C-alpha positions as CSV (number, residue, x, y, z in Angstrom):
1,M,24.4,128.3,54.6
2,S,26.6,125.2,54.6
3,L,29.2,127.0,52.3
4,V,29.4,129.9,54.8
5,V,29.9,127.6,57.7
6,Y,32.5,125.5,55.9
7,L,34.5,128.6,54.9
8,A,34.4,129.8,58.6
9,A,35.7,126.4,59.6
10,A,38.5,126.5,57.1
11,V,39.6,130.0,58.2
12,F,39.3,129.1,61.8
13,G,41.3,125.9,61.4
14,S,44.0,127.4,59.3
15,V,45.1,129.5,62.3
16,C,46.6,126.4,63.8
17,F,48.9,126.1,60.8
18,V,49.9,129.7,61.1
19,I,50.6,129.4,64.8
20,F,52.8,126.3,64.5
21,R,54.6,127.7,61.4
22,S,55.4,131.0,63.2
23,R,57.3,129.2,66.0
24,P,60.9,128.0,65.7
25,R,61.0,124.5,64.1
26,S,63.1,123.1,66.9
27,A,60.9,124.4,69.7
28,V,58.7,122.0,71.6
29,P,55.0,123.2,71.6
30,N,54.3,124.8,75.0
31,P,51.0,124.1,76.9
32,L,49.7,127.6,75.9
33,T,50.2,126.9,72.2
34,V,48.7,123.4,72.5
35,S,45.6,124.7,74.3
36,T,45.2,127.6,71.8
37,C,45.3,125.1,68.9
38,A,43.0,122.7,70.7
39,A,40.4,125.5,71.1
40,I,40.8,126.6,67.4
41,V,40.4,123.0,66.1
42,L,37.3,122.3,68.2
43,G,35.9,125.7,67.1
44,S,36.5,124.7,63.5
45,L,35.0,121.2,64.1
46,T,31.9,122.9,65.6
47,F,31.3,124.7,62.3
48,V,31.7,121.6,60.3
49,C,29.3,119.7,62.4
50,A,26.7,122.5,62.4
51,A,26.5,122.7,58.6
52,P,23.1,121.3,57.3
53,V,25.0,119.1,54.8
54,T,27.0,117.5,57.7
55,L,23.9,117.2,59.8
56,A,22.0,115.4,57.0
57,A,24.9,113.1,56.4
58,V,25.3,112.2,60.1
59,N,21.6,111.6,60.4
60,D,21.6,109.3,57.4
61,L,24.7,107.5,58.6
62,T,23.3,106.7,62.1
63,G,19.7,106.3,61.1
64,V,18.7,108.5,64.0
65,P,16.7,111.6,63.1
66,N,18.5,114.7,64.5
67,F,21.5,112.7,65.8
68,G,23.7,115.5,64.5
69,A,22.2,117.9,67.1
70,P,23.7,116.3,70.2
71,L,26.9,115.7,68.3
72,T,27.1,119.4,67.3
73,Y,26.1,120.6,70.8
74,G,28.6,118.2,72.4
75,V,31.5,119.5,70.2
76,L,30.4,123.1,70.9
77,T,30.4,122.4,74.6
78,A,33.9,120.9,74.3
79,Y,35.0,124.0,72.4
80,S,33.6,126.1,75.3
81,C,35.6,124.0,77.8
82,S,38.7,124.5,75.7
83,L,38.3,128.2,75.9
84,L,38.2,128.1,79.6
85,I,41.3,125.9,79.7
86,L,43.0,128.4,77.4
87,L,42.1,131.2,79.8
88,I,43.6,129.1,82.6
89,H,46.9,128.8,80.8
90,W,46.8,132.5,79.9
91,R,46.4,133.4,83.5
92,G,49.4,131.2,84.4
93,G,50.5,129.9,87.8
94,S,52.1,126.7,89.1
95,P,51.7,123.6,86.9
96,D,49.8,121.9,89.6
97,H,47.4,124.8,90.0
98,I,46.8,125.0,86.3
99,R,46.3,121.2,86.1
100,R,43.7,121.3,88.9
101,L,41.7,124.1,87.3
102,A,41.8,122.5,83.9
103,L,40.6,119.2,85.3
104,R,37.7,120.9,87.1
105,A,36.6,122.7,83.9
106,T,36.9,119.4,82.0
107,A,34.8,117.6,84.6
108,V,32.1,120.2,84.6
109,Y,31.8,120.4,80.8
110,A,32.1,116.6,80.4
111,A,29.1,116.3,82.7
112,L,27.3,118.9,80.6
113,I,28.0,116.9,77.5
114,V,26.6,113.8,79.2
115,A,23.5,115.7,80.2
116,I,23.0,117.0,76.6
117,I,23.2,113.4,75.3
118,T,20.9,112.1,78.0
119,L,18.2,114.8,77.4
120,F,18.3,114.0,73.6
121,V,17.8,110.3,74.3
122,L,14.8,111.1,76.6
123,A,13.2,113.6,74.2
124,D,10.7,112.9,71.4
125,A,12.4,114.4,68.4
126,D,11.5,112.2,65.4
127,T,11.1,115.0,62.9
128,E,14.4,115.8,61.2
129,R,15.3,119.5,61.4
130,L,18.5,120.6,59.8
131,S,18.5,124.4,60.3
132,D,15.7,125.2,62.8
133,L,15.9,122.5,65.4
134,D,16.4,124.9,68.4
135,T,13.2,126.8,67.7
136,Y,11.2,123.9,66.3
137,Y,11.7,121.9,69.5
138,A,11.8,124.9,71.8
139,T,8.7,123.8,73.7
140,T,9.4,120.0,73.5
141,P,10.3,118.5,76.9
142,F,14.0,117.6,77.3
143,M,14.8,119.1,73.9
144,R,14.1,122.5,75.5
145,E,16.5,121.8,78.4
146,M,19.1,120.4,76.0
147,T,19.1,123.7,74.0
148,L,19.4,125.8,77.1
149,L,22.2,123.7,78.5
150,Y,24.5,124.1,75.5
151,L,23.7,127.8,75.2
152,L,24.4,128.4,78.9
153,G,27.7,126.5,78.8
154,H,28.8,128.5,75.8
155,T,27.7,131.8,77.3
156,A,29.7,131.1,80.5
157,A,32.9,130.5,78.5
158,M,32.5,133.5,76.3
159,G,31.6,135.7,79.2
160,A,34.8,134.7,81.0
161,M,36.7,135.4,77.8
162,C,35.3,138.9,77.6
163,V,36.1,139.6,81.3
164,V,39.7,138.5,80.9
165,C,40.2,140.4,77.7
166,V,38.8,143.6,79.2
167,K,41.2,143.2,82.2
168,W,44.3,142.4,80.2
169,I,43.8,145.0,77.5
170,R,44.7,147.6,80.2
171,E,47.9,145.8,81.1
172,V,49.5,145.1,77.7
173,T,50.6,147.1,74.7
174,G,51.5,146.6,71.0
175,L,50.4,143.6,69.0
176,L,49.2,141.7,72.1
177,R,46.8,144.5,72.9
178,A,45.5,144.5,69.3
179,G,45.1,140.8,69.4
180,L,43.2,140.9,72.7
181,R,40.9,143.6,71.2
182,L,40.1,141.4,68.2
183,I,39.5,138.4,70.5
184,L,37.2,140.6,72.6
185,A,35.4,141.8,69.5
186,G,34.9,138.2,68.3
187,A,33.6,137.1,71.7
188,L,31.1,140.0,71.8
189,L,30.0,139.2,68.3
190,D,29.4,135.6,69.4
191,V,27.5,136.7,72.5
192,V,25.4,139.3,70.7
193,G,25.1,137.9,67.2
194,F,24.9,134.2,68.0
195,Q,23.8,133.6,71.5
196,F,21.5,136.5,72.1
197,T,19.7,135.8,68.8
198,K,19.4,132.1,69.7
199,Y,18.0,133.0,73.2
200,T,15.6,135.5,71.7
201,A,14.3,133.1,69.0
202,V,13.8,130.3,71.6
203,A,12.1,132.6,74.1
204,A,9.8,133.9,71.3
205,R,8.6,130.3,70.8
206,W,7.9,130.0,74.5
207,T,5.5,133.0,74.3
208,G,3.8,131.9,71.1
209,H,5.7,134.2,68.7
210,D,7.8,133.3,65.6
211,L,11.3,134.8,65.4
212,D,12.9,131.8,63.9
213,F,14.8,133.9,61.3
214,L,17.0,135.1,64.1
215,S,18.2,131.6,64.8
216,T,18.3,130.3,61.2
217,Q,19.4,133.4,59.2
218,V,21.1,135.8,61.6
219,A,22.9,133.5,64.1
220,P,25.0,131.4,61.6
221,P,26.7,134.2,59.7
222,M,27.2,136.2,62.9
223,A,28.9,133.1,64.4
224,A,31.1,132.9,61.3
225,L,32.1,136.6,61.5
226,A,32.8,136.1,65.2
227,A,35.1,133.1,64.4
228,L,36.9,135.1,61.8
229,T,37.5,138.0,64.2
230,F,38.5,135.6,66.9
231,S,41.0,133.9,64.6
232,L,42.6,137.3,63.7
233,G,43.0,138.0,67.4
234,F,44.8,134.8,68.0
235,V,47.1,135.0,64.9
236,L,47.9,138.7,64.8
237,P,50.5,138.7,67.6
238,R,52.2,135.7,66.0
239,L,51.8,136.4,62.3
240,L,52.9,140.1,62.1
241,P,56.3,139.6,63.7
242,A,56.9,136.6,61.4
243,V,55.9,138.8,58.4
244,R,58.2,141.6,59.5
245,A,61.0,139.1,60.0
246,H,60.6,137.8,56.5
247,R,60.5,141.3,55.1
248,D,63.7,142.2,56.9
249,A,65.3,139.1,55.6
250,V,64.4,140.0,52.1
251,D,65.9,143.5,52.5
252,A,69.1,142.0,54.1
253,Y,69.4,139.4,51.4
254,R,69.3,142.1,48.7
255,S,71.7,144.4,50.6
256,L,74.2,141.7,50.7
257,G,74.1,141.5,46.9
258,P,77.2,143.8,46.3
259,L,79.3,141.8,48.6
260,W,78.1,138.5,47.3
261,S,78.5,139.4,43.7
262,R,82.1,140.4,44.4
263,I,83.2,137.2,46.2
264,R,80.8,134.5,45.2
265,F,83.4,132.8,42.9
266,A,85.4,132.0,46.0
267,S,82.6,130.3,47.9
268,T,82.8,126.5,48.2
269,A,79.4,126.3,50.0
270,P,77.0,123.9,48.3
271,E,74.0,125.4,46.5
272,P,70.7,125.1,48.4
273,P,68.3,122.5,46.9
274,S,65.8,125.1,45.6
275,V,66.5,128.7,46.4
276,R,63.3,129.9,44.7
277,W,61.0,128.0,47.0
278,Q,62.9,128.8,50.2
279,L,61.6,131.2,52.8
280,P,63.4,134.6,52.9
281,Q,65.0,133.8,56.2
282,D,66.4,130.5,54.9
283,R,67.7,132.2,51.8
284,L,69.4,134.8,53.9
285,R,70.9,132.2,56.2
286,W,72.4,130.4,53.3
287,R,73.8,133.6,51.8
288,E,75.5,134.4,55.1
289,V,77.1,131.0,55.3
290,A,78.3,131.2,51.7
291,I,79.8,134.7,52.2
292,H,81.6,133.6,55.4
293,D,82.9,130.6,53.4
294,A,84.1,132.9,50.6
295,L,85.8,135.3,53.1
296,L,87.6,132.3,54.6
297,T,88.8,131.2,51.2
298,L,90.1,134.8,50.4
299,A,91.8,135.2,53.7
300,P,95.3,134.3,52.3
301,Y,94.9,137.2,49.9
302,F,94.2,139.8,52.6
303,D,96.9,142.5,52.5
304,D,97.5,144.6,55.6
305,Q,99.2,147.3,53.5
306,V,96.0,147.7,51.5
307,R,93.8,147.9,54.6
308,E,96.1,150.3,56.5
309,S,96.3,152.7,53.5
310,A,92.6,152.6,53.1
311,L,92.1,153.2,56.8
312,D,94.3,156.3,56.7
313,T,92.4,157.6,53.7
314,A,89.0,157.1,55.4
315,L,90.2,158.8,58.6
316,R,91.5,161.8,56.7
317,E,88.0,162.0,55.1
318,G,86.5,162.5,58.5
319,R,85.0,159.1,59.1
320,D,84.8,157.8,62.6
321,A,87.0,154.9,63.8
322,H,84.4,152.2,63.1
323,E,83.3,153.5,59.7
324,A,87.0,153.9,58.7
325,R,87.7,150.3,59.8
326,V,84.8,148.9,57.8
327,A,85.8,150.9,54.7
328,A,89.4,149.7,55.0
329,E,88.2,146.1,55.4
330,A,86.0,146.5,52.3
331,A,89.0,147.7,50.3
332,M,91.1,144.7,51.5
333,V,88.3,142.3,50.6
334,A,87.9,143.9,47.2
335,D,91.7,143.7,46.6
336,A,91.8,140.0,47.7
337,A,88.9,139.2,45.4
338,R,90.7,140.9,42.5
339,R,93.9,138.9,43.1
340,A,92.1,135.6,43.6
341,S,89.8,136.0,40.5
342,H,92.9,136.7,38.4
343,H,94.7,133.7,39.9
344,L,97.5,135.9,41.2
345,Q,99.7,134.9,44.1
346,P,98.5,135.4,47.7
347,A,99.9,138.3,49.7
348,P,103.5,137.7,50.7
349,A,102.6,138.2,54.3
350,P,98.9,137.3,54.7
351,S,97.0,139.5,57.1
352,T,96.1,138.2,60.5
353,H,93.5,140.9,60.9
354,R,90.1,139.7,61.8
355,L,87.2,141.3,59.9
356,H,84.5,143.1,61.9
357,A,81.9,141.1,60.0
358,T,83.3,137.8,61.4
359,E,83.6,139.2,65.0
360,V,79.9,140.0,65.4
361,S,77.1,137.5,65.3
362,G,74.1,138.0,63.0
363,T,73.9,139.8,59.7
364,D,74.8,143.4,60.8
365,G,78.5,143.0,60.3
366,L,78.1,141.6,56.8
367,L,75.6,144.3,55.9
368,E,78.1,147.0,56.9
369,L,80.8,145.4,54.8
370,A,78.4,145.2,51.8
371,R,77.4,148.8,52.1
372,A,81.0,149.9,52.2
373,L,81.6,148.0,49.0
374,D,78.5,149.5,47.5
375,R,79.6,153.1,48.3
376,S,82.8,152.6,46.5
377,T,81.9,151.7,43.0
378,R,85.4,150.8,42.0
379,V,88.5,150.1,44.1
380,T,91.8,149.9,42.3
381,T,95.0,148.6,43.8
382,V,98.2,150.4,42.6
383,P,101.6,148.8,42.5
384,E,102.8,150.4,45.7
385,G,100.0,148.7,47.6
386,T,97.9,151.8,48.1
387,V,94.2,152.0,47.3
388,R,92.5,154.7,45.3
389,A,88.7,154.9,45.6
390,T,87.0,156.3,42.5
391,P,83.6,157.6,43.4
392,G,80.7,156.9,41.0
């Protein structure tokens, strides 16, 4: 069982890394991100503490039988509190109002943690139980109350989470709705698969029955499944846009290939330290900078006669004004690249025309220029300065 619990902790905790990696590097973490990560870390830590291997190690280290129990229940209670604080930030409001509500939740659950520790100290629990402590001590004074306290505190937090998710699912769309549905599914799995089975197993002990398997065999894997579903709900609205952005960056990087292969010799931009290990967006950003640098280097070779002749040809072919302009600029760039690569003299009267690709921000302008070059497989400049496009 320890392996399952540790895997759940690893999956749950890795969500923090994804959330922080998906935000801009220069951005300061906002309170909602911090509270989300705090809840995830505490949830992951709860799984680590609940593993029988961890419980045995804690008990041996402290020399107190079952010392791992109040430690685990205390961390779980802190996790429940962090969920309420997360809901408070989700709901929003003025900073003072959010701070007051968060402090109240912290005070209530801090008192609950103190009560759990106090009840453990007062109880007679000298027999070490690593996996069935809840049911083994279900009828033991003070231990019984300790078990109920941590379960009730967790139930309150998960119940509030379910209510908020049900309400907000009706108000949002897209990935946020999908994420809320997964969070709701995870919360319901926790309520039904973990809490209900724990309550049932403990209550069975009170009535003289033995349903310990619900607490020892059903509850742990259900809690792990709930945590996995919960994690997907938190990460989905943040991860998928990042994945799509990287996919779009890969497509744009490849689409800029025809333009880059034509003018890369003119770029003076330094090579990136390790292109292979860069993220797609970083590679695309470097290629954009290098292309702009090459275009700047080729500017003295730009010839207005080449551009104007290609513009007339494109307009006669029925292209609209914008498409004709980009096609003409592509012809001018190709001619400039040819002249520069053959070490010919720059144009007698260099063009002062500004490329559309340098007027617009982002990658779209460069992509249009690259596609225009790709459509024309070969552009030849004749002595009179006109351009003849030979289709492939």
